[in-house]
N, C-alpha and C positions, 0 to 999 in steps of 0.2 A: 815252621820247622826246621831246625837247624841242620847242616851236614856238619860235621871235617871229616878234614884231609890231609895230604902234607904235597906244598908245593915242593917242590926242587929245588928254586932260588929262594921264594922270601918262608918255608915251614910250615908250622903249621896255621893251616887256615880254614874257616869256616863262611857259608853259605844258606843262607835263608830265605825260603820258599815258602810262599803264603799255601798252605792248606790248602784252600778251597778249590783252586784254581792250576800250586803248584808253577804259577809264575813268580821268577828271583825277586828278592826283596834287595834292593841295593844301596838304598838309601838310609841314615841313620840320627839320632837325636829328634831331640821335643821337636826342639825350632824346625822342624821339615815343614814341605804343607800340607793341607791337611787330605787326605785322600788313604797315602801308601807309606809307609814308614815305618818302622819296630825302635822301642826303641826299651830301655831298661827297665821291668817297672820297681825291681827293687830299689836298681837305682834313683828313682826321679820321685819314688809314692813310697816305697817301707823303707828305706833305708832315712833320710829325714827327718825330724825328729822323732827316733821311735821308741826314746823313752814314754811320749805326752800317747803314742799309740797303743803304746803298748799298753796304760790306763786303761786309756779308751775300750780297749778288751776287758780291763778287769772287771769294768762299773759294766759293760754290756753282760760278761756272763754271772755278776752280784744281780743286775734288771730279770736276767734268765730264773736264777735260784728266788726270786723275790715272785717270779707270775707262779713257779713253778709251788710253792708253797701256798698261794695264793689260791690258785685250781688246779688241785694235783692232773682232772680227768683232761686234762686240755693234752697232755703226755702220752695221753693212756693210746695203745695201738688202733682198740679199736674207733673210738671215737670217730665222726665222721662234719661232714660239713652240713648233714641233718639237724643234726644237735646244735650248732654254734650257737643256733635263735633263740637256745635259751639258756644256753652258759657264758655266752658274749656281754652278758649286762655282771656279770665276776668278775670279769677280764677290764674294766675301768674301774681305774681306783679314786678310794674313796675323800674327796674332802677332804680334809682337819678345820675348812675353814666356814665361818656363818654360810656365806653364799660362794656358790657354787664357783670350783674354777674347774674351765677345761684341763687333760691334761696335757692336749693335741690342740695347736689352731694352723690353721693350713691352706689354703686360697688354690684354685685348679682356674683356669679358661675354660670362662662360659661364649655363650652365641650373644650374651648382653648384659649387661647389668644392672638392667632388672629385673623385679619378680626371682618366681626360680625355676628360671631357666638350663634346657640341655647343655652339658659337656660337650663342646665347638673345636675339638684337636684332634687331626686324622694320623695314623702314623704312614709310611712308606718308607720304603725300604730300600736301598740304593741301589740300584739296577747293575752296577759292577760293581768290582773290588776300588775305586777311587771316589765315587757318587755319595760317597758322606754330606759332605757340604753343598752339593749339587740337589740329594734325597732332602737334605735339612732346609734348601732353597723354598723346595719344592712342597713342604708340609708348610711354610711358615705361608708364603704367598697363595695359597689355596685358600688359608682361613684370612686371607683378606680378598678373595673372588679374583684373585688373577692364575688362572688355568695354564698351566704351560706345561709341556711335558718334560720329565727330565733331560732328554737331549738341544733340549731347545733353551733351559736356563746352563747347561755344562757351556753353549757358545758364548751364551752375553756375560758368564763366570770370566773365558777362557781357561777349562777348565781343562790341562792336558794329560798325558799319563801316567804323570805323578803326583794328580792334587790338584789341586785347588788353592791361591793367594786368600787371603783377606781383603785384599784390594780386587781386587777379584769379584769375593762376593757382593760388597761392598757396591760395586757398580753394575752388579748385575740385580742386587738390589732395586738399582734408584732406577736402570736403563728399560727392566722388563714391569715395570709400575709405568712411566711414562715419566719418572720422577715425581710418581704422586708422593710416595713415600721415600724416608730418609732412611737411609740405612747410615750405623753409625758405630763404629771402630771403637770398642778399646781392650789397651790390653792388662788392665789393669783387675780383673772380675771380683765381685767378692759377694757373698751370697743377699746381704742388703739389697747392693742394684739390682738383682736378679725378681724378689720381692716384691723390688717397688714396682719395675717389671709387671708383673702379673697381678697385683694390686688394681693395674689402669689398666687390664685386662689385653696387654699386651703378646703373645710370646715371643721370645726369644730365641739368638744360636748362641750355644754351649761349647766353647774349645778345648780340650785337651791335649798332651800334644800329638799329634797327629790325626785326631778327628774329632769332626761338628759333628754333633745334634741340636735336635728340639729341645726346651727348656721353656713348658704349659703349668708349670705349679711349683709350689712350695709348701713345706710342712715343717716346726717346728716344735721339740717339748716345752711346755710351759711350764713344767718340771720334774728336775734332776736329781738323781743324789750329787749331791758333794763328794770330792767341789770341782763338779762339771767337767765342761760349760755343758747346757742342754746343752740335745742333739739337732741339727738340724739335716734338711733334706733339698733337695727339687724330682720336682717328673718329668722325668729327661725321655722324650721320645728319640731312642737312637735304630738309627735305620739298616747298621751293622745286626745277624746278620748278613749282609745280603744277594739279592734274589732277582733277575732276572723279573718275575714277575713280581712288583712294586708290592700288591698285598699282603705278597708270603713270610718277606724277610723281616726283619729291625724286629724291636722290641720294646715294651715301655716295662722305666724302673724308677724309681722313688726311692734317688742316688745318694746317699751319706755323700753330703755337703767339705766332710774335712776324710773323709777315705782317698780321695786323688786328686788332682795337681789340675788346676783352670789356667789353664792359659790364656784366655779372651772370649768378651764376649763379642754380639751383636748387634746393637737395637734396629730392630724396622719396626717407625712410626711412619703415621701419619704426615707428610709436612704443615707447616705452620700456613705458609702464603697455600694460594691458587692455582694449583699447579691443571697447564696448559694441552 
């Protein structure tokens, strides 16, 4: 929430407060600590490459119209989830090729790479408004069976009142695993790198301006309307909104890769050499 006021010496000024607890947000910019910051969504995400994003919007609108033409019932007000099993086959585009070709490809983190095992990644909310990297660390460390509270993880990562540095996150993953996990910071994150980690059944930390989340899946279109590009998503376990009860907040979303600015990844992998 931004509040505007007039200062006798500085003139027109404004302050930004977190609506959750009315604490003052006094830092700005996408390169701030991950935890508690503010930045301009329009200037950093919407404004750059605006023509390309407008084209993506138009393509998405055309896809919606195509779905509406193929299956008008799905837009009826009386349509319920109970009817979905009947209508679902009509929602799957039919391939024009003699060999079946799936419209989407995807993969998510599993308990093991063998057989049809259950999904094995849990969402936790950050217990304070600056604990996004901490909660992300808790999700990933739990996957590797290193169980710590968020306060313990915050101490290991050096989390302060403004959030957590990426160096602190790397050090925290390694120290809490007794150096059995190797954490690698990547400031040039791209979708193919995330896909490779998920294919290896390794969750990763995904950073956007001022915020950290866990990534545990990928999805892409195999067929798309020309001129493309085909859409790509990451399955994001976002610890925001924060909640003192870590089992009550947060959210899981399939996030359009091209809709946000990705600042970094942190890969967490078993160390190649034996740990002590």
